[in-house]
C-alpha positions as CSV (number, residue, x, y, z in Angstrom):
1,M,-7.4,17.4,-8.7
2,N,-3.8,18.4,-9.3
3,L,-0.7,16.6,-10.5
4,I,0.0,15.2,-7.1
5,G,-3.5,13.8,-6.7
6,I,-4.4,15.7,-3.5
7,P,-7.4,18.0,-3.8
8,N,-7.3,21.6,-2.6
9,L,-3.5,21.6,-2.2
10,D,-1.7,24.8,-1.3
11,K,0.0,26.1,-4.5
12,S,3.4,26.6,-2.9
13,L,3.3,23.2,-1.3
14,E,2.2,21.7,-4.6
15,A,5.1,23.2,-6.5
16,S,7.5,21.9,-3.8
17,L,6.1,18.4,-3.9
18,I,6.1,18.2,-7.7
19,A,9.8,19.2,-7.8
20,D,10.7,16.7,-5.1
21,M,8.7,13.9,-6.7
22,A,10.7,14.5,-9.9
23,K,13.8,14.0,-7.8
24,V,12.3,10.8,-6.5
25,E,11.6,9.5,-10.0
26,S,15.1,10.3,-11.2
27,L,16.8,8.6,-8.3
28,L,14.4,5.7,-8.4
29,R,15.5,4.9,-12.0
30,S,19.2,5.7,-11.6
31,H,19.7,3.7,-8.4
32,I,18.7,0.4,-10.1
33,E,21.1,0.7,-12.9
34,G,23.7,-2.0,-12.9
35,E,26.2,-3.9,-15.1
36,Y,23.9,-6.8,-16.1
37,P,21.3,-5.8,-18.7
38,L,18.7,-8.4,-17.8
39,V,18.7,-7.2,-14.1
40,I,18.2,-3.6,-15.3
41,E,15.3,-4.6,-17.6
42,T,13.5,-6.8,-15.0
43,S,14.0,-4.3,-12.1
44,R,12.7,-1.4,-14.2
45,H,9.7,-3.4,-15.4
46,L,7.4,-2.2,-12.6
47,V,9.0,1.2,-12.1
48,E,8.2,2.1,-15.6
49,A,4.7,0.6,-15.3
50,G,3.9,3.6,-13.0
51,G,1.9,3.5,-9.8
52,K,0.4,5.8,-7.3
53,R,3.8,6.5,-5.5
54,L,1.8,6.9,-2.3
55,R,4.7,6.0,-0.1
56,P,7.3,8.5,-1.4
57,L,4.6,11.2,-1.5
58,L,3.8,10.5,2.2
59,T,7.5,10.7,3.0
60,L,7.7,14.2,1.4
61,L,4.6,15.4,3.1
62,A,5.8,14.2,6.5
63,A,9.0,16.1,5.9
64,Q,7.1,19.4,5.8
65,F,7.0,19.3,9.6
66,G,10.7,19.9,9.7
67,D,13.4,20.9,7.2
68,P,12.2,19.2,3.9
69,T,15.5,20.1,2.0
70,N,17.6,17.3,3.4
71,F,18.4,15.1,0.4
72,D,18.3,12.0,2.6
73,I,14.5,12.5,2.6
74,I,14.5,11.8,-1.2
75,K,16.7,8.7,-0.6
76,A,14.3,7.4,2.0
77,A,11.3,8.1,-0.2
78,V,13.0,6.1,-3.0
79,S,13.9,3.3,-0.5
80,C,10.2,3.0,0.5
81,E,9.0,2.7,-3.1
82,L,11.7,0.2,-3.9
83,T,10.7,-1.9,-0.9
84,H,7.1,-1.8,-2.1
85,L,8.1,-2.8,-5.6
86,A,10.3,-5.7,-4.4
87,T,7.3,-7.1,-2.4
88,L,5.2,-6.9,-5.6
89,Y,7.6,-9.2,-7.5
90,H,7.4,-11.7,-4.7
91,D,3.6,-11.4,-4.3
92,D,3.1,-12.0,-8.0
93,V,5.0,-15.3,-7.7
94,M,3.1,-16.4,-4.7
95,D,-0.2,-15.5,-6.4
96,D,0.8,-16.7,-9.8
97,A,-0.4,-13.4,-11.1
98,L,-0.6,-12.7,-14.9
99,L,-0.7,-8.9,-14.7
100,R,0.6,-6.1,-12.5
101,R,-0.1,-2.4,-13.0
102,G,-1.6,-3.2,-16.4
103,V,1.4,-4.9,-17.8
104,T,2.5,-8.6,-17.9
105,S,3.8,-9.6,-14.5
106,A,7.6,-10.3,-14.2
107,N,6.9,-14.0,-13.3
108,T,4.9,-14.5,-16.4
109,K,7.4,-12.7,-18.6
110,W,10.7,-14.1,-17.2
111,G,9.7,-16.9,-14.9
112,N,9.4,-17.3,-11.1
113,A,13.1,-17.6,-10.4
114,V,14.0,-14.3,-12.2
115,A,11.0,-12.5,-10.5
116,I,12.0,-13.6,-7.0
117,L,15.7,-12.7,-7.6
118,T,14.6,-9.3,-9.0
119,G,12.7,-8.6,-5.8
120,D,15.8,-9.7,-3.8
121,Y,18.0,-7.3,-6.0
122,L,15.7,-4.4,-5.2
123,F,15.9,-5.2,-1.5
124,S,19.7,-5.1,-1.8
125,K,19.5,-1.7,-3.5
126,V,17.4,-0.4,-0.6
127,S,19.9,-1.5,2.0
128,D,22.7,0.1,0.0
129,M,20.9,3.4,-0.1
130,L,19.8,3.4,3.5
131,A,23.4,2.6,4.6
132,D,24.4,6.0,3.3
133,I,21.8,7.6,5.6
134,G,22.9,5.8,8.7
135,P,22.3,2.8,11.0
136,E,19.0,4.0,12.4
137,A,17.6,4.1,8.9
138,V,18.8,0.6,8.2
139,K,17.3,-0.6,11.5
140,L,13.9,1.0,10.8
141,Q,13.9,-0.7,7.4
142,A,14.8,-4.0,8.9
143,K,12.0,-3.8,11.4
144,T,9.6,-2.9,8.7
145,F,10.7,-5.7,6.5
146,E,10.2,-8.1,9.4
147,R,6.6,-7.0,9.7
148,L,6.1,-7.3,5.9
149,V,7.3,-10.9,6.0
150,I,5.4,-11.9,9.1
151,G,2.2,-10.4,7.6
152,Q,2.7,-12.4,4.4
153,I,3.3,-15.6,6.5
154,K,0.2,-15.0,8.5
155,E,-1.8,-14.5,5.4
156,T,-0.4,-17.7,3.9
157,Q,-1.0,-19.8,7.0
158,G,-4.5,-18.5,7.6
159,A,-6.5,-17.7,10.8
160,T,-4.5,-17.2,14.0
161,E,-5.5,-19.0,17.1
162,G,-7.4,-16.7,19.5
163,L,-8.4,-14.2,16.8
164,T,-11.6,-14.1,14.7
165,P,-11.0,-14.2,10.9
166,I,-11.7,-10.5,10.7
167,E,-9.2,-9.7,13.5
168,H,-6.7,-11.9,11.8
169,Y,-7.3,-10.1,8.5
170,L,-6.8,-6.7,10.0
171,K,-3.6,-7.8,11.7
172,V,-2.3,-9.1,8.3
173,V,-3.2,-5.8,6.6
174,S,-1.6,-3.8,9.3
175,D,1.7,-5.7,8.9
176,K,1.6,-6.2,5.1
177,T,0.4,-2.7,4.1
178,G,0.2,-0.4,7.1
179,S,3.8,-1.0,8.2
180,L,5.5,0.3,5.1
181,I,3.2,3.3,4.7
182,A,3.8,4.1,8.4
183,T,7.6,3.8,7.9
184,S,7.3,6.1,4.8
185,A,5.8,8.9,7.0
186,R,8.3,8.2,9.8
187,F,11.3,8.5,7.5
188,G,10.1,11.9,6.3
189,A,9.5,13.2,9.8
190,L,12.7,11.8,11.3
191,L,15.0,13.0,8.5
192,S,13.5,16.5,8.5
193,G,14.2,16.9,12.2
194,A,10.5,17.1,13.2
195,K,9.7,17.0,16.9
196,P,9.5,13.5,18.5
197,E,5.8,13.9,19.2
198,V,5.2,14.9,15.5
199,V,7.2,11.8,14.4
200,E,4.9,9.5,16.4
201,I,1.7,11.1,15.2
202,L,2.8,10.8,11.6
203,T,3.8,7.2,12.1
204,K,0.4,6.3,13.6
205,F,-1.3,8.2,10.8
206,G,0.6,6.3,8.2
207,E,-0.4,3.0,9.7
208,K,-4.1,3.9,9.7
209,I,-4.2,5.2,6.1
210,G,-2.2,2.1,5.1
211,I,-5.0,-0.1,6.5
212,A,-7.6,2.2,4.8
213,F,-5.8,1.9,1.5
214,Q,-6.0,-1.9,1.5
215,I,-9.6,-2.0,2.6
216,A,-10.6,0.4,-0.1
217,D,-8.7,-1.9,-2.5
218,D,-10.9,-4.7,-1.2
219,L,-14.0,-2.7,-2.0
220,L,-12.7,-1.9,-5.5
221,D,-12.3,-5.6,-6.2
222,V,-16.1,-5.8,-5.9
223,V,-17.5,-2.5,-6.9
224,S,-15.2,-1.3,-9.7
225,D,-16.0,-1.9,-13.4
226,S,-12.6,-0.8,-14.4
227,T,-9.0,-1.4,-13.3
228,A,-9.1,1.6,-10.9
229,S,-7.4,-0.4,-8.2
230,G,-4.5,-1.3,-10.5
231,K,-5.7,-4.9,-10.9
232,T,-8.6,-6.6,-12.6
233,P,-11.8,-6.4,-10.6
234,G,-12.7,-9.8,-9.1
235,T,-9.1,-10.8,-8.8
236,D,-9.3,-11.5,-5.1
237,L,-12.6,-13.5,-5.5
238,K,-11.1,-15.6,-8.2
239,E,-8.1,-16.4,-6.1
240,G,-10.1,-17.1,-3.0
241,V,-8.3,-14.3,-1.1
242,P,-10.2,-13.2,2.0
243,T,-11.1,-9.5,2.1
244,L,-13.0,-7.5,4.6
245,V,-16.1,-7.6,2.4
246,T,-16.2,-11.4,2.1
247,L,-15.3,-11.8,5.8
248,Y,-18.2,-9.7,6.9
249,V,-20.6,-11.8,4.8
250,I,-19.2,-15.0,6.2
251,A,-19.2,-13.7,9.8
252,A,-22.9,-12.7,9.6
253,N,-23.7,-16.3,8.5
254,A,-27.2,-15.3,7.4
255,P,-29.4,-18.2,6.2
256,E,-30.1,-16.4,2.9
257,D,-26.4,-16.2,2.3
258,K,-25.7,-19.9,2.7
259,E,-25.0,-20.5,-1.0
260,L,-22.9,-17.3,-1.3
261,I,-20.8,-18.1,1.7
262,A,-20.0,-21.5,0.3
263,K,-18.7,-19.9,-2.8
264,L,-16.7,-17.3,-0.9
265,S,-14.9,-19.9,1.1
266,K,-12.9,-21.0,-1.9
267,P,-11.6,-19.6,-5.3
268,I,-14.5,-18.7,-7.5
269,A,-14.6,-20.0,-11.1
270,E,-14.7,-17.5,-13.9
271,E,-18.2,-18.5,-15.0
272,E,-19.6,-17.8,-11.5
273,L,-17.7,-14.6,-10.9
274,S,-20.2,-12.1,-12.3
275,G,-23.0,-13.6,-10.3
276,V,-21.1,-13.5,-7.0
277,I,-20.0,-9.9,-7.6
278,S,-23.6,-8.9,-8.3
279,K,-24.8,-10.4,-5.0
280,L,-21.9,-8.7,-3.1
281,R,-22.8,-5.3,-4.6
282,S,-26.2,-5.5,-3.1
283,H,-25.1,-7.0,0.2
284,K,-25.2,-5.0,3.5
285,A,-21.5,-6.0,4.0
286,L,-20.5,-3.3,1.6
287,G,-22.1,-0.6,3.8
288,Q,-20.4,-2.1,6.8
289,V,-17.0,-1.9,5.2
290,R,-17.6,1.7,4.1
291,D,-18.6,2.5,7.7
292,Y,-15.4,1.0,8.9
293,L,-13.4,3.1,6.4
294,A,-15.2,6.2,7.6
295,E,-14.2,5.4,11.2
296,I,-10.6,5.1,10.1
297,A,-10.8,8.5,8.4
298,R,-12.3,9.9,11.6
299,E,-9.5,8.4,13.7
300,S,-6.9,9.7,11.3
301,N,-8.2,13.2,11.5
302,V,-8.2,13.0,15.3
303,L,-4.5,12.1,15.2
304,L,-3.8,15.0,12.8
305,D,-5.3,17.4,15.3
306,G,-2.0,17.1,17.2
307,L,0.0,18.5,14.4
308,P,0.9,22.1,13.8
309,D,-1.6,23.9,11.6
310,G,-0.6,24.6,8.0
311,A,-0.7,23.5,4.4
312,A,0.9,20.1,5.1
313,K,-1.6,19.2,7.8
314,E,-4.5,20.1,5.5
315,A,-2.9,18.0,2.7
316,L,-2.7,15.0,4.9
317,K,-6.3,15.3,5.8
318,N,-7.2,15.3,2.1
319,V,-4.9,12.3,1.5
320,A,-7.0,10.4,4.1
321,I,-10.2,11.5,2.4
322,V,-8.9,10.5,-1.1
323,L,-7.9,7.0,0.1
324,V,-11.2,6.4,1.9
325,N,-13.3,7.6,-1.0
326,R,-11.4,5.9,-3.8
327,S,-13.8,3.0,-3.7
328,T,-17.1,5.0,-3.7
């Protein structure tokens, strides 16, 4: 594995991506500077905590199908990461989270009001940056933000009429996670001047791997003994957050799972957590979820067949593999 985190990456492409990711990090930090010290401190809190930077990396990879030297691509990559960070501040307030990316969450450190306003501040910085690119960039961001909000509302409200719980979950994941990752790829393709058909392929690819990313995270909540997912394993179970693993168990409604299903239908107490995790690790639902992830990977590769051959195409195939396999 290389510095970018993609296996078997072409050396020339790797050097280019490393250089451009350095530009992303530099602009990411400089763009949130301001006149008020507390705002600088709070908005840098999660930036400096690190993260996978999947969204800007995907923007840079998608730009390889056109002219990747346009500096607006770097701006768009930063905008996507800032949007993601802003949603994390809001999510942590809604979830009453104590930790994020291994550090104390902003809501715990400064209170809910400051955390919410920090997220709002980051959204304002995104709008400011995208306005320099042009109205189409602002419109794409607005449509993406709409989906992010709708996804969060749907998750908060619960099952949608006419949809099974699993269908509802997948729609929420598509809106909450898939939409921004799809937009990250779309920005890179559009701003590099890639052909329209390439832009559409990369957008669809981004949505699919965004869904895969979240489902793999669901699996990690059950199977990981570390904080490989960036959060404490069992977090979703303790909070009573539905995941594809738990929804498969509930949907099967097997008689032998009666007690387990009752526990999964509500937040799980700390003293019961290890027992529930142990049962889930030996449940057939894990295999079902892994099969679903494998199908997403297959569909992603089929999409990529429509792209021009080259190092960037191979890199995207390996991104899909890494995301699907991160929970195994």
